[in-house]
C-alpha positions in Angstrom: 114.3 179.7 94.9 114.6 181.4 98.3 117.8 182.5 99.8 119.0 179.6 102.1 117.1 176.8 100.2 120.7 175.1 100.1 120.2 173.6 103.2 117.9 170.9 101.6 120.6 169.1 99.8 123.0 169.5 102.6 120.4 167.5 104.8 119.8 165.2 102.3 123.9 164.4 102.4 124.3 164.5 106.0 121.0 162.1 106.6 121.8 159.9 104.1 125.9 159.5 105.3 124.2 159.2 108.5 121.9 156.6 107.6 124.6 154.5 106.0 127.2 155.2 109.0 124.7 154.3 111.9 123.4 151.4 110.4 126.7 150.2 109.5 128.1 150.4 113.2 125.0 149.1 114.9 125.2 145.6 112.2 129.0 145.3 113.2 128.9 145.8 116.9 125.8 143.5 116.8 127.8 140.7 115.5 125.3 140.7 112.5 127.4 141.6 109.6 131.3 141.1 109.0 133.1 144.6 109.2 134.8 144.3 105.9 132.4 145.8 103.2 129.4 144.4 103.6 126.3 145.1 101.1 124.7 148.5 102.2 121.3 146.7 102.6 122.8 143.6 104.8 123.6 146.5 107.3 119.9 147.0 107.5 118.3 143.4 107.5 118.1 142.4 111.4 116.7 144.4 114.5 117.8 147.0 116.1 119.4 148.3 112.6 116.5 147.3 110.3 114.3 149.7 111.9 116.9 152.4 111.8 117.9 151.8 108.6 114.5 151.9 107.2 113.0 154.8 109.0 116.5 156.7 107.9 116.2 156.0 104.3 112.5 156.5 103.8 113.4 160.0 104.9 116.3 159.9 102.9 114.1 158.9 99.5 111.8 162.1 100.7 114.5 164.3 100.9 115.9 163.6 97.4 112.2 164.1 95.8 112.3 167.5 97.3 115.7 168.7 96.0 114.9 166.5 92.6 112.1 169.2 92.5 113.5 171.9 93.5 116.3 171.5 90.9 113.7 170.9 88.0 112.5 174.2 89.1 115.3 176.0 89.3 116.7 174.9 85.8 113.0 176.2 84.8 113.7 179.5 86.0 117.2 179.6 84.5 115.9 178.2 81.3 113.4 181.0 80.8 116.3 183.3 80.0 118.8 181.4 78.5 117.0 178.6 76.7 119.7 176.1 77.2 117.4 172.7 77.3 114.4 171.7 76.3 111.7 171.3 79.4 110.9 168.1 78.3 114.3 166.9 78.9 114.4 168.7 82.4 110.7 166.5 82.9 112.3 163.6 82.1 115.4 163.9 84.2 113.2 164.4 87.0 110.7 161.7 86.6 113.9 159.3 86.2 115.0 160.8 89.5 111.4 160.1 91.3 111.5 156.9 89.8 114.6 156.3 91.8 113.5 157.6 95.1 110.7 154.9 94.7 113.2 152.1 94.5 115.0 153.7 97.9 111.4 153.5 99.6 111.3 149.6 98.1 114.5 148.8 99.5 113.7 150.4 102.9 110.8 148.7 103.2 111.2 145.4 102.1 114.3 143.6 104.0 117.0 141.9 102.0 116.0 138.2 103.8 112.2 138.8 104.5 111.4 139.5 100.8 114.7 138.9 98.8 113.1 139.5 95.1 111.4 143.1 95.8 114.1 144.4 98.1 116.7 143.2 95.1 114.3 144.6 92.3 114.0 147.7 94.3 117.7 148.3 94.5 118.3 147.7 91.0 115.5 150.7 90.3 117.2 153.1 92.5 120.8 152.6 91.5 119.7 152.2 88.0 117.7 155.1 88.0 120.2 157.2 90.2 123.0 156.6 87.7 120.8 157.9 84.5 119.6 160.8 86.8 123.0 161.8 87.8 124.4 161.7 84.0 121.4 163.7 82.7 122.2 166.3 85.2 125.6 166.9 84.2 124.8 166.9 80.8 122.3 169.8 82.3 125.3 171.4 83.8 127.5 171.4 80.3 124.5 173.0 79.0 123.9 176.0 81.4 127.7 176.9 81.5 128.9 179.2 81.6 126.1 181.6 82.5 124.6 179.1 85.6 127.5 176.7 86.1 131.4 176.9 86.0 133.0 174.5 83.9 135.0 173.0 86.9 131.8 172.2 88.7 130.5 170.6 85.5 133.9 168.4 85.2 133.2 167.2 89.1 129.7 166.1 88.4 130.7 164.5 85.2 133.5 162.7 86.7 131.4 161.8 89.7 128.5 160.3 87.1 131.4 158.5 85.3 132.7 156.6 88.5 129.2 155.8 89.3 128.4 154.4 86.3 131.5 152.1 85.9 130.6 150.9 89.6 127.3 150.4 88.8 127.7 147.6 85.7 130.2 145.3 87.8 128.4 145.7 91.0 125.0 143.9 88.8 127.6 141.6 87.1 129.2 140.3 90.3 126.0 139.9 92.2 124.1 137.6 89.5 126.9 135.4 90.3 126.2 135.6 94.1 124.4 131.6 94.5 122.7 132.5 98.1 121.2 135.6 99.5 122.4 136.0 102.7 124.6 138.7 105.5 126.9 136.8 107.4 129.9 136.2 104.9 133.4 135.1 106.3 136.2 135.1 103.8 137.0 132.0 101.9 133.4 130.9 101.6 132.0 130.2 98.4 131.0 133.2 96.2 132.6 135.5 98.8 134.8 137.3 96.5 131.7 137.9 94.1 130.0 139.3 97.0 132.9 141.5 98.1 133.6 143.0 95.1 129.9 143.8 94.2 129.6 145.5 98.1 132.4 147.5 97.0 131.1 148.6 94.0 127.6 149.1 95.7 129.4 151.5 98.7 130.8 153.2 95.5 127.6 154.3 93.5 125.8 155.0 96.9 128.4 157.4 97.7 128.7 158.9 94.4 125.1 159.6 94.7 125.9 161.5 98.1 128.8 163.4 96.9 127.0 164.4 93.3 124.2 166.0 95.7 126.6 167.9 97.9 127.6 169.7 94.3 123.8 171.0 94.5 124.4 173.3 97.6 126.2 176.2 95.7 123.1 176.1 93.2 120.6 176.2 95.7 122.1 179.4 97.4 
Protein backbone atom coordinates (compact mmCIF):
# COMPACT_ATOMS: atom_id res chain seq x y z
CA UNK A 1 0.00 0.00 0.00
CA UNK A 2 1.20 3.48 -0.81
CA UNK A 3 1.92 5.91 2.03
CA UNK A 4 -1.08 8.09 2.64
CA UNK A 5 -3.73 5.53 1.69
CA UNK A 6 -5.10 5.96 5.22
CA UNK A 7 -7.19 8.86 3.90
CA UNK A 8 -9.59 6.33 2.36
CA UNK A 9 -10.99 4.80 5.58
CA UNK A 10 -10.82 8.28 7.15
CA UNK A 11 -12.97 9.62 4.32
CA UNK A 12 -15.34 6.66 4.63
CA UNK A 13 -15.82 7.28 8.36
CA UNK A 14 -16.30 11.04 8.05
CA UNK A 15 -18.55 10.83 4.97
CA UNK A 16 -20.79 8.11 6.44
CA UNK A 17 -21.13 9.96 9.74
CA UNK A 18 -22.06 13.10 7.84
CA UNK A 19 -24.62 11.17 5.77
CA UNK A 20 -26.43 9.96 8.89
CA UNK A 21 -26.24 13.26 10.75
CA UNK A 22 -27.16 15.60 7.86
CA UNK A 23 -30.15 13.47 6.82
CA UNK A 24 -31.31 13.28 10.44
CA UNK A 25 -31.05 17.05 10.95
CA UNK A 26 -32.92 17.86 7.72
CA UNK A 27 -35.67 15.33 8.48
CA UNK A 28 -36.17 16.63 12.02
CA UNK A 29 -36.16 20.30 10.97
CA UNK A 30 -38.67 19.51 8.21
CA UNK A 31 -40.93 17.81 10.74
CA UNK A 32 -40.86 14.49 8.92
CA UNK A 33 -39.59 12.44 11.88
CA UNK A 34 -39.58 12.77 15.65
CA UNK A 35 -36.17 13.74 17.12
CA UNK A 36 -36.14 10.76 19.51
CA UNK A 37 -34.33 7.89 17.76
CA UNK A 38 -36.01 7.36 14.37
CA UNK A 39 -34.86 4.56 12.10
CA UNK A 40 -31.91 5.59 9.98
CA UNK A 41 -34.03 4.97 6.88
CA UNK A 42 -36.79 7.20 8.28
CA UNK A 43 -34.42 10.16 7.94
CA UNK A 44 -34.02 9.54 4.20
CA UNK A 45 -37.55 8.80 3.04
CA UNK A 46 -39.14 12.12 2.13
CA UNK A 47 -37.65 14.96 0.05
CA UNK A 48 -35.45 16.91 0.44
CA UNK A 49 -33.56 14.60 2.82
CA UNK A 50 -34.21 11.55 0.63
CA UNK A 51 -32.00 12.95 -2.14
CA UNK A 52 -29.21 13.78 0.30
CA UNK A 53 -29.48 10.38 1.97
CA UNK A 54 -29.51 8.41 -1.28
CA UNK A 55 -26.57 10.29 -2.77
CA UNK A 56 -24.39 10.17 0.34
CA UNK A 57 -25.10 6.52 1.21
CA UNK A 58 -24.27 5.43 -2.34
CA UNK A 59 -20.94 7.26 -2.06
CA UNK A 60 -20.40 5.58 1.32
CA UNK A 61 -21.02 2.19 -0.28
CA UNK A 62 -18.43 2.98 -2.96
CA UNK A 63 -15.88 4.11 -0.36
CA UNK A 64 -16.57 0.94 1.63
CA UNK A 65 -15.88 -1.20 -1.47
CA UNK A 66 -12.55 0.58 -2.01
CA UNK A 67 -11.62 0.25 1.67
CA UNK A 68 -12.45 -3.46 1.76
CA UNK A 69 -10.49 -4.16 -1.43
CA UNK A 70 -7.42 -2.35 -0.08
CA UNK A 71 -7.79 -4.23 3.21
CA UNK A 72 -7.88 -7.49 1.24
CA UNK A 73 -4.73 -6.61 -0.70
CA UNK A 74 -2.98 -5.46 2.48
CA UNK A 75 -3.67 -8.77 4.23
CA UNK A 76 -2.56 -10.71 1.15
CA UNK A 77 0.73 -8.80 1.12
CA UNK A 78 1.30 -9.34 4.83
CA UNK A 79 0.40 -13.00 4.49
CA UNK A 80 3.17 -13.56 1.93
CA UNK A 81 5.83 -13.35 4.65
CA UNK A 82 4.08 -14.61 7.77
CA UNK A 83 1.36 -17.00 6.45
CA UNK A 84 -1.02 -16.30 9.32
CA UNK A 85 -4.25 -17.03 7.41
CA UNK A 86 -5.52 -18.89 4.37
CA UNK A 87 -6.04 -16.74 1.32
CA UNK A 88 -9.50 -18.26 0.88
CA UNK A 89 -10.56 -16.89 4.28
CA UNK A 90 -9.39 -13.43 3.28
CA UNK A 91 -11.34 -13.71 0.02
CA UNK A 92 -14.45 -14.92 1.88
CA UNK A 93 -14.31 -11.89 4.15
CA UNK A 94 -14.00 -9.57 1.14
CA UNK A 95 -16.95 -11.16 -0.67
CA UNK A 96 -19.20 -10.90 2.38
CA UNK A 97 -18.21 -7.27 2.78
CA UNK A 98 -18.99 -6.51 -0.85
CA UNK A 99 -22.42 -8.13 -0.50
CA UNK A 100 -23.06 -5.76 2.39
CA UNK A 101 -22.10 -2.81 0.16
CA UNK A 102 -24.66 -3.95 -2.40
CA UNK A 103 -27.22 -3.96 0.40
CA UNK A 104 -26.26 -0.37 1.22
CA UNK A 105 -26.87 0.58 -2.39
CA UNK A 106 -30.31 -1.02 -2.29
CA UNK A 107 -31.18 0.86 0.90
CA UNK A 108 -30.08 4.15 -0.64
CA UNK A 109 -31.95 3.59 -3.91
CA UNK A 110 -35.27 2.12 -2.75
CA UNK A 111 -36.94 4.32 -0.14
CA UNK A 112 -38.63 2.81 2.88
CA UNK A 113 -42.16 3.91 2.01
CA UNK A 114 -41.88 3.52 -1.79
CA UNK A 115 -40.70 -0.11 -2.00
CA UNK A 116 -40.66 -1.36 1.62
CA UNK A 117 -40.00 -5.04 0.88
CA UNK A 118 -36.95 -4.35 -1.30
CA UNK A 119 -35.70 -1.71 1.15
CA UNK A 120 -36.01 -4.12 4.09
CA UNK A 121 -34.15 -6.86 2.22
CA UNK A 122 -31.37 -4.42 1.39
CA UNK A 123 -31.13 -3.32 5.03
CA UNK A 124 -31.02 -6.91 6.25
CA UNK A 125 -28.27 -7.77 3.74
CA UNK A 126 -26.27 -4.63 4.60
CA UNK A 127 -26.42 -5.06 8.37
CA UNK A 128 -26.13 -8.87 8.36
CA UNK A 129 -23.17 -8.98 5.99
CA UNK A 130 -21.56 -6.04 7.77
CA UNK A 131 -21.68 -7.78 11.14
CA UNK A 132 -20.17 -10.95 9.67
CA UNK A 133 -17.47 -8.93 7.87
CA UNK A 134 -16.24 -7.04 10.94
CA UNK A 135 -16.29 -10.26 12.98
CA UNK A 136 -14.13 -12.04 10.40
CA UNK A 137 -11.79 -9.04 10.24
CA UNK A 138 -11.46 -9.13 14.02
CA UNK A 139 -10.47 -12.80 13.88
CA UNK A 140 -7.98 -12.09 11.08
CA UNK A 141 -6.49 -9.29 13.19
CA UNK A 142 -5.86 -11.71 16.05
CA UNK A 143 -4.25 -14.14 13.61
CA UNK A 144 -1.85 -11.43 12.45
CA UNK A 145 -0.64 -10.56 15.97
CA UNK A 146 1.90 -9.51 17.05
CA UNK A 147 3.60 -8.92 13.69
CA UNK A 148 0.97 -6.73 12.04
CA UNK A 149 -1.38 -5.70 14.87
CA UNK A 150 -1.24 -4.94 18.56
CA UNK A 151 -3.39 -6.97 20.91
CA UNK A 152 -5.01 -3.75 22.13
CA UNK A 153 -6.24 -2.99 18.62
CA UNK A 154 -7.51 -6.55 18.25
CA UNK A 155 -9.40 -6.29 21.53
CA UNK A 156 -10.98 -3.01 20.40
CA UNK A 157 -12.08 -4.51 17.09
CA UNK A 158 -13.49 -7.61 18.72
CA UNK A 159 -15.36 -5.51 21.31
CA UNK A 160 -16.97 -3.48 18.51
CA UNK A 161 -17.85 -6.71 16.68
CA UNK A 162 -19.43 -8.28 19.77
CA UNK A 163 -21.48 -5.15 20.54
CA UNK A 164 -22.65 -4.98 16.91
CA UNK A 165 -23.61 -8.68 16.90
CA UNK A 166 -25.49 -8.31 20.18
CA UNK A 167 -27.37 -5.25 18.88
CA UNK A 168 -28.13 -6.84 15.49
CA UNK A 169 -30.24 -9.67 16.93
CA UNK A 170 -32.75 -7.55 18.92
CA UNK A 171 -32.82 -5.08 16.03
CA UNK A 172 -34.30 -7.81 13.83
CA UNK A 173 -36.52 -9.26 16.58
CA UNK A 174 -38.07 -5.93 17.57
CA UNK A 175 -38.45 -4.79 13.95
CA UNK A 176 -40.36 -7.99 13.14
CA UNK A 177 -42.89 -7.08 15.85
CA UNK A 178 -43.69 -3.72 14.24
CA UNK A 179 -46.94 -4.24 12.36
CA UNK A 180 -46.92 -1.08 10.20
CA UNK A 181 -44.53 0.80 7.93
CA UNK A 182 -44.46 4.48 8.83
CA UNK A 183 -41.96 7.20 9.78
CA UNK A 184 -44.00 9.62 11.91
CA UNK A 185 -43.90 7.72 15.20
CA UNK A 186 -45.11 9.28 18.45
CA UNK A 187 -44.62 7.88 21.98
CA UNK A 188 -47.52 5.85 23.30
CA UNK A 189 -48.94 4.59 20.03
CA UNK A 190 -49.17 0.94 19.02
CA UNK A 191 -45.80 -0.79 18.43
CA UNK A 192 -43.86 2.35 19.41
CA UNK A 193 -41.78 0.48 21.99
CA UNK A 194 -40.75 -2.14 19.43
CA UNK A 195 -39.87 0.61 16.95
CA UNK A 196 -37.89 2.55 19.57
CA UNK A 197 -35.85 -0.44 20.73
CA UNK A 198 -35.18 -1.61 17.17
CA UNK A 199 -34.07 1.90 16.14
CA UNK A 200 -31.62 2.13 19.07
CA UNK A 201 -30.08 -1.19 18.05
CA UNK A 202 -29.93 -0.08 14.40
CA UNK A 203 -28.00 3.10 15.25
CA UNK A 204 -25.71 1.05 17.50
CA UNK A 205 -24.84 -1.36 14.68
CA UNK A 206 -24.40 1.45 12.14
CA UNK A 207 -21.97 3.40 14.28
CA UNK A 208 -20.29 0.13 15.24
CA UNK A 209 -19.35 -0.19 11.57
CA UNK A 210 -18.09 3.39 11.52
CA UNK A 211 -15.91 2.94 14.60
CA UNK A 212 -14.60 -0.36 13.22
CA UNK A 213 -13.44 1.21 9.96
CA UNK A 214 -11.88 3.97 12.01
CA UNK A 215 -9.44 1.37 13.38
CA UNK A 216 -8.21 0.68 9.81
CA UNK A 217 -6.59 4.10 9.51
CA UNK A 218 -3.40 3.07 11.30
CA UNK A 219 -3.09 -0.12 9.25
CA UNK A 220 -3.55 1.78 6.00
CA UNK A 221 -0.74 4.18 6.82
